[in-house]
Every structure is written in structure tokens, then in C-alpha cells.
DRENNUNU-293998 format. One line per field, with one value per residue: residue number from 1; residue in three letters; x, y, z of N, C-alpha, C in turn. Coordinates in Angstrom, 1 decimal, padded with zeros to 4 digits. Layout:
k c(NUM,...)
r c(ALA,...)
n.X c(X,...)
n.Y c(Y,...)
n.Z c(Z,...)
ca.X c(X,...)
ca.Y c(Y,...)
ca.Z c(Z,...)
c.X c(X,...)
c.Y c(Y,...)
c.Z c(Z,...)
END
This chain:
k c(1,2,3,4,5,6,7,8,9,10,11,12,13,14,15,16,17,18,19,20,21,22,23,24,25,26,27,28,29,30,31,32,33,34,35,36,37,38,39,40,41,42,43,44,45,46,47,48,49,50,51,52,53,54,55,56,57,58,59,60,61,62,63,64,65,66,67,68,69,70,71,72,73,74,75,76,77,78,79,80,81,82,83,84,85,86,87,88,89,90,91,92,93,94,95,96,97,98,99,100,101,102,103,104,105,106,107,108,109,110,111,112,113,114,115,116,117,118,119,120,121,122,123,124,125,126,127,128,129,130,131,132,133,134,135,136,137,138,139,140,141,142,143,144,145,146,147,148,149,150,151,152,153,154,155,156,157,158,159,160,161,162,163,164,165,166,167,168,169,170,171,172,173,174,175,176,177,178,179,180,181,182,183,184,185,186,187,188,189,190,191,192,193,194,195,196,197,198,199,200,201,202,203,204,205,206,207,208,209,210)
r c(MET,SER,PRO,PHE,LEU,ARG,SER,SER,LEU,ILE,VAL,ASN,TRP,ASP,HIS,PRO,GLU,VAL,LEU,ALA,LEU,ALA,SER,TYR,LEU,ALA,LYS,GLY,GLY,ASP,HIS,PRO,VAL,GLU,LEU,ILE,GLN,ARG,SER,PHE,ASN,TRP,VAL,ARG,ASP,GLN,ILE,GLU,HIS,SER,TRP,GLU,TYR,GLN,LYS,GLU,SER,VAL,VAL,LEU,LYS,ALA,SER,ASP,VAL,LEU,LYS,ASN,LYS,HIS,GLY,CYS,CYS,PHE,ALA,LYS,SER,HIS,LEU,LEU,ALA,ALA,LEU,LEU,ARG,ALA,ASN,GLY,ILE,PRO,ALA,GLY,PHE,SER,TYR,GLN,ARG,VAL,ASP,ASN,GLU,TRP,GLY,ALA,THR,PRO,TYR,ARG,LEU,HIS,GLY,ILE,ASN,ALA,VAL,TYR,LEU,ALA,HIS,HIS,GLY,TRP,PHE,ARG,VAL,ASP,ALA,ARG,GLY,SER,LYS,GLU,GLY,VAL,ASN,THR,HIS,PHE,ASP,PRO,PRO,ASN,GLU,ILE,LEU,THR,TYR,PRO,ASN,GLY,GLY,ASP,THR,LEU,GLY,ILE,TRP,PRO,ASN,PRO,LEU,ASP,CYS,VAL,VAL,ASP,ALA,LEU,VAL,ASN,ALA,SER,HIS,VAL,ARG,GLU,LEU,TYR,GLN,SER,LEU,PRO,ASP,VAL,ASN,GLN,MET,SER,LYS,ARG,SER,LYS,GLN,ALA,GLU,ARG,LEU,ASN,GLN,GLU,ASP,ASN,SER,VAL,LYS,GLU,GLU,PHE,ALA,ALA)
n.X c(083.6,083.9,085.3,087.9,088.3,088.0,088.9,091.1,092.6,095.2,095.3,095.0,093.6,092.1,093.5,094.7,097.5,098.0,095.7,096.2,098.5,097.5,095.7,097.3,098.7,096.6,096.3,097.7,096.3,093.3,093.0,092.7,094.8,097.1,097.2,097.6,100.1,101.5,101.2,102.2,105.0,105.7,105.6,107.4,109.9,110.1,109.7,112.0,113.4,113.4,115.3,117.3,118.3,119.1,117.4,116.0,113.4,110.3,107.6,104.1,101.3,099.9,100.0,102.1,104.2,104.4,105.0,107.5,109.0,110.0,109.9,109.4,108.9,106.2,105.1,105.3,103.6,101.3,100.9,100.9,098.3,096.5,096.8,095.9,093.3,092.3,091.8,089.8,090.5,090.4,092.3,094.3,096.0,098.8,100.7,104.1,105.8,109.1,112.8,114.3,116.8,117.5,116.4,115.9,114.3,113.6,112.0,110.1,107.6,106.8,105.8,103.4,101.2,097.9,096.0,093.0,092.3,090.3,089.0,090.9,091.3,092.5,095.8,099.1,101.5,104.7,106.0,108.4,111.0,114.0,116.9,120.1,120.2,117.4,114.5,111.8,108.6,105.5,103.8,101.5,100.3,102.2,103.7,106.0,108.0,109.9,110.4,110.0,109.4,108.5,106.4,102.9,100.5,097.3,095.1,094.0,093.9,092.0,092.9,095.9,097.7,097.1,099.5,101.5,101.0,101.3,103.9,105.2,104.2,105.3,108.0,110.8,112.7,114.2,116.2,115.4,112.9,113.6,114.6,112.6,110.6,107.4,105.9,104.2,103.1,102.1,099.9,097.3,097.2,095.6,095.5,094.1,095.0,095.8,093.4,092.0,093.4,093.2,090.5,088.7,087.6,089.6,088.8,087.4,088.1,089.6,090.1,092.8,092.3,091.8)
n.Y c(-145.4,-142.6,-140.8,-141.4,-140.4,-137.7,-134.2,-132.2,-129.5,-130.4,-132.8,-131.7,-132.3,-131.0,-128.8,-126.8,-127.4,-129.9,-131.4,-131.1,-132.6,-135.2,-135.7,-135.8,-138.2,-140.0,-140.3,-142.3,-144.7,-146.5,-148.4,-149.0,-150.2,-149.9,-147.1,-146.5,-147.5,-145.9,-143.3,-143.9,-144.6,-142.0,-140.3,-141.5,-141.3,-138.8,-136.9,-135.8,-137.1,-135.3,-135.4,-137.1,-135.7,-133.4,-131.1,-127.9,-126.6,-127.4,-129.2,-129.7,-129.8,-131.4,-129.9,-128.2,-130.0,-131.0,-128.6,-127.9,-130.1,-131.9,-133.7,-135.3,-138.7,-138.5,-136.3,-137.1,-139.1,-137.7,-136.3,-138.5,-139.7,-137.5,-137.4,-139.9,-139.8,-137.7,-139.0,-140.7,-142.9,-144.7,-143.7,-143.8,-143.3,-144.9,-146.1,-147.0,-148.1,-147.7,-148.2,-145.3,-143.5,-141.0,-139.1,-138.4,-140.3,-143.7,-144.9,-144.3,-142.9,-143.9,-142.7,-144.2,-145.1,-146.5,-148.1,-148.8,-151.7,-153.3,-156.6,-157.3,-155.6,-153.3,-152.1,-151.7,-149.2,-147.7,-144.8,-143.6,-143.5,-144.8,-145.9,-146.6,-150.2,-150.3,-150.6,-149.7,-150.8,-150.9,-153.6,-155.5,-158.7,-158.3,-156.7,-154.2,-152.6,-149.9,-150.4,-153.6,-155.1,-153.4,-152.3,-152.0,-149.2,-148.3,-149.4,-147.9,-144.7,-141.9,-139.3,-137.6,-138.2,-136.3,-136.0,-136.1,-134.1,-131.9,-132.2,-131.7,-129.0,-127.5,-127.6,-125.8,-126.3,-129.0,-130.5,-130.0,-131.3,-133.9,-134.3,-134.5,-136.4,-137.9,-140.3,-143.4,-142.7,-140.3,-140.2,-139.8,-137.3,-134.3,-131.3,-128.1,-126.9,-128.9,-130.4,-128.5,-128.4,-131.0,-131.3,-133.3,-136.1,-138.0,-140.2,-141.9,-144.6,-147.4,-151.0,-153.0,-155.2,-158.7)
n.Z c(143.1,142.6,144.2,143.7,141.1,141.1,140.8,142.6,144.6,144.9,143.4,140.6,138.0,136.2,135.4,132.8,131.5,132.6,131.6,128.9,128.5,129.4,127.4,125.2,125.9,125.8,123.1,122.0,122.0,122.9,124.8,128.3,129.8,128.2,128.1,131.0,131.2,129.5,130.6,133.2,132.5,131.5,133.6,135.3,133.9,132.8,134.8,136.9,139.9,142.9,144.9,143.9,141.7,143.0,143.5,144.4,145.1,146.8,145.5,145.3,144.2,141.3,138.9,139.4,139.8,137.1,135.7,137.0,136.4,138.2,141.2,144.6,145.7,146.7,145.4,142.7,142.6,142.8,140.4,138.5,139.4,138.7,135.8,135.1,136.2,134.7,132.3,132.9,134.5,137.4,140.1,143.1,146.1,147.9,150.5,151.6,154.4,155.2,155.6,157.0,155.5,155.5,157.6,161.1,162.4,162.5,160.5,157.5,155.4,152.0,149.0,146.7,143.8,143.3,140.8,139.4,137.7,135.4,135.7,137.5,139.7,142.3,141.6,142.4,141.6,141.0,140.4,141.1,139.8,138.4,140.2,141.4,141.6,141.4,139.3,138.3,137.0,135.0,135.0,135.1,136.1,138.0,140.4,140.5,142.5,144.1,146.8,147.3,149.4,151.3,154.0,154.1,154.8,155.8,153.4,150.4,149.3,148.5,148.5,149.1,152.0,155.1,156.7,154.9,153.0,154.8,155.3,152.7,152.4,154.4,154.2,153.2,151.5,149.5,151.0,153.5,153.5,153.3,155.9,157.4,156.9,156.8,159.0,159.8,162.4,162.3,160.9,161.8,162.5,161.8,159.8,159.3,156.9,155.3,155.0,153.6,151.2,150.2,149.9,150.3,152.5,154.0,155.3,153.5,151.8,150.2,150.6,149.6,146.9,147.3)
ca.X c(084.8,084.0,086.4,089.1,088.3,087.8,090.0,091.2,093.7,096.5,095.3,094.3,093.6,091.4,094.5,095.0,098.4,097.7,094.7,096.8,099.4,096.5,095.1,098.4,099.1,095.5,096.3,098.4,095.3,092.2,093.0,093.1,096.1,098.2,097.2,098.2,101.5,102.1,101.3,103.3,106.3,106.0,105.9,108.6,111.0,110.2,109.8,113.1,113.2,114.0,116.5,118.3,118.8,119.5,116.6,115.8,112.0,109.5,106.4,103.0,100.4,100.2,100.3,103.5,105.2,104.5,105.8,108.9,109.7,110.6,109.1,109.6,107.9,104.9,104.6,105.2,102.3,100.1,101.0,100.3,097.0,095.9,096.9,095.0,091.8,091.8,091.3,088.7,090.9,090.4,093.6,094.3,097.4,099.1,102.1,104.8,106.7,110.3,113.9,114.6,118.0,117.7,115.9,116.2,113.4,114.1,111.2,109.3,106.6,107.2,104.4,103.0,099.8,097.0,095.1,092.0,092.2,089.2,089.4,092.1,091.2,093.5,097.1,100.0,102.5,105.7,106.7,109.5,112.1,115.0,118.1,120.9,119.4,116.0,114.1,110.3,107.8,104.1,103.8,100.6,099.8,103.3,104.0,107.6,108.1,111.0,110.7,109.0,109.1,107.9,105.2,101.8,099.7,096.0,094.3,094.2,093.3,091.5,093.6,097.2,097.5,097.4,100.7,102.2,100.6,101.9,105.5,105.6,103.8,106.2,109.4,111.2,113.9,114.2,116.9,114.6,111.8,114.1,114.9,111.3,109.6,106.4,105.8,102.7,102.5,101.6,098.8,096.2,097.3,094.9,095.5,093.0,095.6,095.9,092.2,091.5,094.1,092.7,089.0,088.1,087.7,090.6,088.3,087.0,089.2,089.2,091.1,093.3,091.6,092.6)
ca.Y c(-145.0,-141.3,-140.2,-141.7,-139.6,-136.3,-133.1,-131.4,-128.6,-131.2,-133.6,-130.8,-132.7,-130.0,-127.8,-126.8,-128.2,-131.4,-131.9,-131.2,-133.9,-136.4,-135.8,-136.2,-139.6,-140.8,-140.5,-143.6,-145.9,-146.3,-149.5,-148.6,-150.7,-149.2,-145.8,-146.5,-147.8,-144.7,-142.3,-144.2,-144.4,-140.6,-139.6,-142.0,-141.1,-137.3,-136.1,-136.0,-137.2,-134.1,-135.8,-137.8,-134.6,-132.3,-129.8,-127.1,-126.4,-128.7,-129.1,-130.3,-129.9,-132.1,-129.1,-127.6,-131.0,-130.9,-127.2,-127.9,-131.3,-132.6,-134.0,-136.4,-139.7,-138.1,-135.4,-137.7,-139.8,-136.6,-136.0,-139.6,-139.7,-136.6,-137.8,-140.9,-139.3,-136.9,-140.0,-141.6,-144.1,-144.5,-143.7,-143.4,-143.3,-145.9,-145.6,-148.1,-147.8,-148.2,-147.6,-144.1,-143.3,-139.5,-138.4,-138.8,-141.4,-145.0,-145.3,-143.1,-143.3,-143.9,-142.8,-144.8,-145.1,-147.7,-147.8,-149.7,-152.5,-154.3,-157.9,-157.4,-154.8,-152.4,-152.7,-150.7,-148.8,-146.8,-144.0,-142.7,-143.4,-145.7,-145.4,-147.8,-151.3,-150.1,-150.4,-150.0,-151.0,-151.2,-154.9,-156.4,-158.6,-158.3,-155.3,-154.0,-151.4,-149.5,-151.2,-154.6,-155.7,-152.4,-152.6,-151.1,-148.6,-148.9,-149.2,-147.0,-143.5,-141.1,-138.1,-137.7,-138.2,-135.0,-135.7,-136.0,-132.7,-131.0,-132.2,-130.8,-127.5,-126.8,-127.8,-124.7,-126.9,-130.5,-131.0,-130.0,-132.1,-135.2,-134.4,-134.5,-137.3,-138.4,-141.8,-143.8,-142.2,-139.0,-140.5,-139.5,-135.9,-133.6,-129.9,-127.4,-126.6,-130.1,-130.6,-127.5,-128.6,-132.2,-131.0,-134.6,-136.7,-139.3,-141.5,-142.6,-145.4,-148.9,-151.9,-153.7,-156.5,-159.9)
ca.Z c(142.6,142.3,145.0,142.9,139.8,141.4,140.8,143.8,144.6,144.7,142.1,139.8,136.6,135.3,135.0,131.3,131.1,133.0,130.7,127.6,128.7,129.5,126.0,124.4,126.2,125.4,121.6,121.7,121.9,123.8,125.8,129.4,130.3,127.4,128.6,132.2,131.0,128.9,131.7,134.3,131.9,131.5,134.9,135.9,133.1,132.4,135.9,137.8,141.3,143.5,145.7,143.1,140.9,143.9,143.2,145.7,145.4,147.0,144.8,145.7,143.2,140.0,137.7,139.7,139.4,135.6,135.4,137.3,135.9,139.3,142.5,145.3,145.5,146.9,144.4,141.4,142.6,142.5,139.0,137.9,139.7,137.9,134.5,135.0,136.4,133.6,131.3,133.4,135.1,139.0,140.7,144.4,146.7,148.9,151.3,152.2,155.4,154.8,156.4,156.7,155.3,155.6,158.7,162.5,162.8,161.8,159.4,156.9,154.4,150.6,148.3,145.5,143.4,143.1,139.8,139.2,136.5,135.0,135.9,138.3,140.9,142.6,141.4,142.8,140.9,141.8,139.4,141.7,139.0,138.6,140.8,141.5,142.0,141.3,138.0,138.6,135.8,135.0,134.4,135.8,137.4,138.8,141.1,140.6,143.3,144.5,147.9,147.1,150.8,152.3,154.7,153.6,155.6,155.6,152.2,149.2,149.7,147.4,148.5,149.8,153.5,155.6,157.0,153.5,152.4,155.7,155.1,151.6,152.6,155.4,154.0,152.4,150.7,149.4,152.0,154.9,153.5,153.5,157.1,158.3,156.1,157.7,159.3,160.2,163.7,162.0,159.8,162.4,162.8,160.7,159.7,158.4,155.6,154.5,154.6,152.5,150.0,149.8,149.6,150.5,153.7,153.9,155.9,152.3,151.4,149.8,150.8,148.4,146.4,147.8)
c.X c(085.0,085.1,087.7,089.3,088.2,089.0,089.9,092.4,095.0,096.5,094.5,094.3,093.0,092.3,094.8,096.2,098.4,096.7,095.4,097.8,098.6,095.9,096.0,098.7,097.9,095.5,097.0,097.5,094.3,092.2,093.5,094.5,097.2,098.5,097.7,099.7,102.2,102.2,102.2,104.8,106.7,106.4,107.2,109.9,111.2,110.3,110.9,112.8,114.0,115.3,117.6,119.0,119.0,118.8,116.5,114.3,111.3,108.1,105.4,101.9,100.7,100.6,101.7,104.5,105.3,105.3,107.1,109.7,110.4,109.6,109.8,108.7,106.4,104.2,104.5,103.9,101.2,100.0,100.4,098.8,096.2,095.9,095.9,093.5,091.4,091.3,090.4,089.1,090.9,091.8,093.7,096.0,097.5,100.4,102.8,105.8,108.0,111.4,114.1,116.1,118.5,117.5,116.4,115.5,113.8,113.3,110.5,108.3,107.1,105.9,104.4,101.7,099.2,096.1,094.2,092.0,091.1,089.7,090.5,092.0,092.3,094.9,098.1,101.2,103.4,106.4,107.9,110.6,113.2,116.3,118.9,120.2,118.0,115.5,112.5,109.6,106.4,104.0,102.7,100.6,101.1,103.6,105.4,107.7,109.5,111.5,109.7,108.7,108.7,106.5,104.1,101.1,098.3,095.3,094.8,093.3,093.0,092.3,094.9,097.0,098.0,098.8,101.8,102.2,101.4,103.5,105.8,105.3,104.8,107.6,109.7,112.2,113.9,114.9,116.1,113.5,112.4,114.6,113.6,110.3,108.8,106.5,104.4,102.3,102.0,100.3,097.5,096.1,096.6,095.3,094.7,093.7,095.5,094.6,091.6,092.2,093.6,091.2,088.3,088.3,088.6,090.0,087.6,088.0,088.7,090.4,091.5,092.5,092.4,093.2)
c.Y c(-143.4,-140.5,-140.4,-141.2,-138.2,-135.5,-132.4,-130.2,-129.1,-132.0,-132.8,-131.2,-131.8,-128.7,-127.8,-127.6,-129.8,-132.1,-132.0,-132.6,-135.2,-136.6,-136.4,-137.8,-140.4,-141.1,-141.8,-144.8,-145.9,-147.4,-149.0,-149.0,-150.0,-147.7,-145.5,-146.6,-146.5,-143.5,-142.6,-144.0,-142.8,-139.9,-140.2,-141.5,-139.5,-136.4,-136.4,-136.1,-136.1,-134.4,-136.3,-136.7,-133.4,-131.1,-129.2,-127.0,-127.7,-128.4,-130.0,-130.6,-130.5,-131.1,-128.4,-128.8,-131.2,-129.7,-127.4,-129.1,-132.0,-132.7,-135.2,-137.4,-139.4,-137.4,-136.1,-138.5,-138.8,-136.4,-137.3,-139.9,-138.8,-136.9,-139.0,-140.7,-138.5,-137.7,-140.9,-142.8,-143.9,-144.7,-143.2,-143.4,-144.4,-145.5,-146.9,-147.5,-148.4,-147.6,-146.2,-143.6,-141.9,-138.8,-138.9,-140.0,-142.6,-145.4,-144.0,-143.6,-143.2,-143.9,-143.4,-144.5,-146.3,-147.1,-149.0,-150.4,-153.4,-155.6,-158.3,-156.8,-153.8,-152.9,-151.4,-150.5,-147.7,-146.0,-143.1,-142.5,-144.2,-145.1,-146.8,-149.0,-151.2,-149.8,-150.7,-150.0,-151.1,-152.6,-155.9,-157.9,-158.5,-156.8,-155.1,-152.7,-151.1,-150.4,-152.5,-155.3,-154.7,-152.7,-151.4,-150.4,-149.2,-148.4,-148.4,-145.8,-142.5,-139.7,-138.4,-137.5,-136.9,-134.8,-135.6,-134.5,-131.7,-130.9,-131.5,-129.5,-126.9,-126.9,-126.6,-125.1,-128.4,-131.1,-131.2,-130.9,-133.6,-135.5,-134.5,-135.3,-137.9,-140.0,-142.2,-143.2,-140.7,-139.0,-139.8,-138.0,-135.1,-132.1,-129.4,-127.2,-127.8,-130.6,-129.7,-127.9,-130.0,-132.0,-132.3,-135.1,-137.9,-140.5,-142.3,-143.4,-146.8,-149.8,-152.6,-155.0,-157.7,-160.6)
c.Z c(142.4,143.0,144.3,141.5,140.0,141.2,142.1,143.7,144.5,143.5,141.0,138.3,135.6,134.9,133.4,130.8,131.4,132.0,129.2,127.6,128.6,128.1,125.2,124.7,125.8,123.7,121.1,121.5,123.1,125.0,127.2,130.0,129.6,127.8,129.9,132.0,130.4,129.9,132.8,133.8,131.8,132.7,135.5,135.1,132.7,133.5,136.7,139.2,142.0,144.2,144.8,142.2,141.7,143.5,144.6,146.1,145.7,146.3,145.4,144.7,141.9,139.0,138.1,139.5,137.9,135.1,135.7,136.8,136.9,140.4,143.2,145.0,145.5,145.7,143.0,141.3,142.3,141.1,138.3,138.2,138.8,136.5,134.2,135.1,135.3,132.5,131.7,134.2,136.7,139.4,142.3,144.9,148.0,149.3,151.7,153.4,155.2,155.7,156.0,156.6,155.5,156.9,160.1,163.0,162.0,160.6,158.8,155.8,152.9,149.9,146.8,145.1,143.4,141.9,139.7,137.8,136.4,135.1,136.9,139.8,141.0,142.3,141.6,141.8,141.4,140.8,140.0,140.7,139.4,139.4,140.9,142.1,141.9,139.8,138.0,137.1,136.0,134.3,135.3,135.2,138.5,139.2,141.3,141.2,143.8,145.9,148.0,148.6,151.8,152.8,154.3,154.7,155.2,154.2,151.1,149.5,148.5,147.3,149.2,151.2,154.0,156.0,155.9,153.0,153.4,155.6,153.9,151.7,153.4,155.1,152.9,151.5,150.6,150.6,153.4,154.8,153.9,155.1,158.1,157.4,157.1,157.8,159.7,161.6,163.6,161.1,160.6,162.7,161.5,160.8,158.9,157.1,154.7,154.1,153.5,151.3,149.4,149.3,149.7,152.0,153.5,154.5,154.6,151.8,150.9,150.1,149.6,148.2,146.9,146.5)
END
């Protein structure tokens, strides 16, 4: 489980402001499920979705998402993973392939998290935030996602996919990001910049528990 607990340049849970928020969220009680729910609700409700709120800057690191108070689905998942890992809860990344309502390609990736629950295993959560027709919740064993029928890619990843990192790093504006959202055909493409930011090998992964 150690890869799913580590801090990195993106999931930088050792950043003072991220640690402070994680400590604040932990004060509500020690039960892991309650802590996960508080962390999930905080990211879902307090971090605005960049596209829905027409933000301009593209954020990547968990600490920057917290500082700017907004992020796309990928960025919000980076912050949620950081908050959970700071409190010793294994958290990773998963991606759904969904219809692309913004870009030139027919499909795109949607970023969500997977958290490890005792007596349950890996459980997917989606802190994207509510929009018309969507109201995501943390309600194990029920997975309530933005795209409940979205197709999953391979397993659960300890780090954001390189293609996701590249998309966020290379977009100068949120509108540009949404015109170039990554798809599964870019998963195998690696960049030195993404590798440096991730500081881990994405070949380390775990499949969903049956």
C-alpha cells in the first residue's frame, strides 16, 4: 500500500496548508469512513469546478488546488488523495472513459479517486462536484459517480496518469485544457516532465477488488 500513501510533487500532502486542512478534517472523529466522508465532502463542495465556474488558470498540484479553490476533475482528485494520504488512508486514481462534449475527439478521460476501505477493498469516489442531473456522494458500498456507466481504464493508479499531467501542464487556460482532454490512446505516452512530477512509476497499480 505504500505507493498509495506517498507524497509527491503533485500529491504533495506534506505541504503545510494541505497538512493543516487534513488535521482539521481529522478532528471530527477517528473512524476512517467518517474521515473519508468529511474529506470527500470538503473537496466536492469547497473546491469549485474550473469549467462550471469559468475559471481561467489550470492547476495541477494538490496545494495549488487548495490555494486557488478550484480545479478540474483531475485536479480535485489530486487534492482529495493528498488529504486522505496525509491521514494515513490509502488513496489512488482511477479514470473513466466518457463522451467528450468539449473537444474534437469523441471520448475523453474523467478523473476520480479510489480509496481503500477495511472489509470492503477499493472503493471509487467522485469529488467533481454537483451539476444539473448530477449529485455525487460518498455512500459505501454504493458508488455514486458523475458517470455511473462510464467505462473504466486499467486498475487503480498510485499517481496521476502521465497524459493527464501533460494535459494540465501544457494548457495555458481552462478553455484550452477542455479542447485537449486526454483519452485512453494517450495512456502509453510518457513524458520526462510528467515522470518528474509524479516521482513514481505508474506501472505500480492494483486492480479493483472483485
